[in-house]
N, C-alpha and C positions, 0 to 999 in steps of 0.2 A: 579395740582400731586405736591406732595411730596416727596422729595428729597428721603426718605425711600423707598415709595411705587415705584419711577421710581427705585431704585436701583432692589428690588425685582423683580420686572418685568423682566428688563433687564437679569438678572441672570435665571429667569425662563425661560426666551426667547433661552438663549445662552443654558443653560440644555438638553431643545428640539431638539437644533440642533446638539449637540455633540450627541445625542441618536440615531437622523435619519442617521449621519454620521457614526455612528458606524454598524449600521445594515442595511448599503444598501446595493444594489444588486453588485455582483462584477463578472468578466467573470471567471471562472473555466480555472484551468491550463490543461491546453490538451496534456500537450508532458513533460519527464523528462527533464529538460535544460531549455535553454532560448530560448523564440520564439521572431522575430521580432518587433511584433506589440504588446509585454507584455507592458502593462501602469506602471506594477513595476517589478522590480526585482524578478526572482524563490527563493523561502524560504533559506537557507542556509544548504544545507545536513548533518543532523546529525551524521552521518558514514562519512567514510573516503573517499576524494574527488575520490580517485585513484582506490577503491572499485565498485563506480557506473559504471553500464553500463550507455551506450549513447544511446542502442537504447531506439526508443520512445514508448509512453505508447499513451491510445488510451482512449477517450471518447464515450459513447454510440451514443453522434448525431455525429460525424464523421466518422463514417463508418469504419475506418480506422481498422487494425489488429495487434496488438502489438505481437512482434516478441520476447521478454524479455524470454520468458519461453518455445519458440519454441526446444530447446534442451533438456528440460525434460525428462528422460527417455528414451535419444536418444541411439542406438544399438552400435555407434560409440564410446559410455563413458561408465562409472562405476557409482554407488552409492554414489561417491564422489564428481563427477562432478554434479550429480541432486540439492545435497544438497547445493551445492556451488551457483548452478542455484537460489533456492529458497529463500537463503540469497540475492542473489544481487536482486529479487524481491522484500523482504523485505524492503533492502535498500531502494531500489524506493520509496516502501509507504511511511517509514518513511522522504525520502524526503518532499514529498507533503502534510506530515498530522502529523508532528515530532511525531509519536509514531506508534506500531505496529498495525495492526488488532484485535481483541480480540473474543473471544468464541469458541466453539468447530471449527472441521475441514471445516466443510459445513459452518460453518458464516463468519471462516476468507476467504475461497474459495470465497464465492459470494462477501466479501471487493473488493478482489483481482481483480474480473471479474466486476467490475462496479459498486457494490451497495455499493456505499459510498456516502458523502457530495456531490464529484465532478465528479461524474459518471465515474471516472478512471479506465479504464481498463489495467491493467500489465499483465492480466493473458487472452488469449482470452478464450471465454463460448467453442469454441468449440476444447480446448485443449483434445488430447487422454488421458492425465492422468489423466483425471476430472470424477469420475467414476458415476452412475446414480445417485448416491444420493447426487453429490455436492460437492464430496470431492476428493483433491487433494491425488494421491496416488500414489506409490513408482514402480518401476519398474517390482514388483513381483502383484502388482493387492491390496496391501495394503493401507490404507488410511495413509499419515503420520500423528504420533502424535506430535504437535505444545502446547511447552511449552514456556509460555511469563515468562522469568525471570526478567525482569522491561520493562519500557513503550517501550524499543528502544533495545532490545535484546529480540531475539525469537531463542529460541533451537528447531534443528529441529530433530526428531525421523525417524528411517525407519525401521519396524521391521526385514528387511533382508531378503533370499531367504527362510528360513523358515516361515515366516509370521506370528513369533509370539516375541511380544514386549516381553525385560527384559533376551534375551536368547545371547550367545556369539556374533553370528553373525550379529546382531543389526549396523545399522549405525547411526552416531550419529555427528551432527556439532552444536558444541555451540559457539556462537561468542562472 
């Protein structure tokens, strides 16, 4: 075997090993934060650490229930607190996926309830704030309007008590 052929074979084998290593199966991250048996440290949050919730998310496989969004539409709070709860949910999503979910309200809600590559449920599927169309709704029953400003910034709109968007009583959170 000539040295050139040997070097070509060696480089080809190295390339195959690198490709298999890149696409190897990895254990899903099952919670926001650290895990005692995690083989790698969790991803660095893109949002400030002080703003992230310490409440754990769950995966579809573990059967647990995330409490991250339980305060949404609580009678003890107001719409501004609801917007901040959703902002925390989006920050937790960003921590695990390095960006926001995209699409319509129903598509974003599906991603937040576990229809994502890690099957990470930041919002439980049985949350009362989710309507029959699979959309996250404000305390007056109107689906939120999510406007992605960038890969890591999500503006959240509530139509307010009159249930009409773009009027004076709308509540908006722009991070």
